[in-house]
Phi, psi and omega in degrees: 000121182276150177249139177267124181290137180296141181286135178261129181298135179289127183293146175271087188296315181303319181289323177300315177298313181297318182297318182292317179295321176298318179300316179295318180299314183293337175277356181082017181234058180307130189300334180280350179261351184217057185277355186255017178296329178242325185216147185263011182234171175289157175300137186241144170289172185300331179268009176091004179276130180295143168291158179235171173058217188293336178300323180298312185288323181289315181290331170300316183294318179296315181298321178294319181293317188267350179077025178290138184254348179267144177277354187269139178229146182200164177279168180300316182295319178298319177299315181298320181293335179269004179089010182260168179221120175296129182296144180301133178092353180284142180255140180276163175250184182247141162240137188244158179219123178252142177202177178233155178220152177261135179231136179262136176238133179247124177290123185293335182272315184262344183077001181286135180254131176235156178243144176225156180263131179248129177260137182218160177233132171244159181214156174233151168279129177233152180240145173284150179302335179294344179264001190237135175262151168086008179281158175307153191301330184291348176282352179239069182291153176295148178303140182295145174289118182308331179290337182269341182295130179093004175300136188291124172291141180293343184267350188292321180297314181297321180298313183286324180295334181283346180285122187279055176233133185292131176242122182249135179253136179152163178077192185233025177219155176248127182197162175248136180247106183297325184299328179249359180055049187229137172261132178245130180226147168302161177299145184307327182286354176276345179277157181291342177200158177294332177294320179294324176301310183291327176299315178294321179297323175301316181298311184290325177293330174298320175304322184294340177292344181274359181303151183302335179276356182241256183270353173055054178272159176274116184278343184092155187260341182205157179303126173099346178284167190300317183294322178295315182291325179294320178297319179292323176298313181299314180297321178297321178297312181294319180298321181297321179293314179296319179298318178293323180294324184252006178072038182254155180289151181212061187281170177279101181281163179302320180294327177290321182300325182292343181266355188309311184291331176292317179297321178299322178292317182295330182270000180289159180304330182295317179280326175059032183299314185295314182295329177286313185293328184296334182282347184240358184273000000 
């Protein structure tokens, strides 16, 4: 007599990711603004390649929630191949992969063939190295020295200076002006550190990517409207990746705190901001 295995409901991965990020935003700890609570680097695959897109922000959020101290993530099989063993009772997280495929359809009556693009998402269960025993020692780095976090990378100045957008220094505010395509920043010595200056510069230069001659984004008409808040959210996401890449600080500033409720609204299922952005990052 054969037995039929019970069907397991397919997880709604996109909703799981959205729910955790929303929870963090509503707690006032958006994961892209506080990525160094456990690790000073971007989440890494088992071979040391950084995750990109929504995986970075989601795995940051998971690590912050669970207290994981290693930046490395891997599947059960990858852990086994490295000589490790996922501890009994540990639950995996998700890493997702979005792509497109072309599909041909033929009309049975006319014989006409048309092609359409299908967007799809695949996912894997991944575990943090902190959940795995027996991996090589470099998968368990020592917690970073707080005094070392934010040390200026020698490459950040060269990276930012190569961006062909005018940066003007003066005044006491940091902002981007679309009409003149200009970033304005206070003089570097007005910042509490040179790292904070470059962190802010990353943020404002991200706004400049939305200029009509580039990505042509809608900047919003006033502080707090959806388009304005979405632009700040996008700049904050890009800033966090650059800051993690170059070892710069990325704290929750007062101006960011004022957007928390707007970000929660933008990331809700009705706005679908996260699920939209993940397909293009």
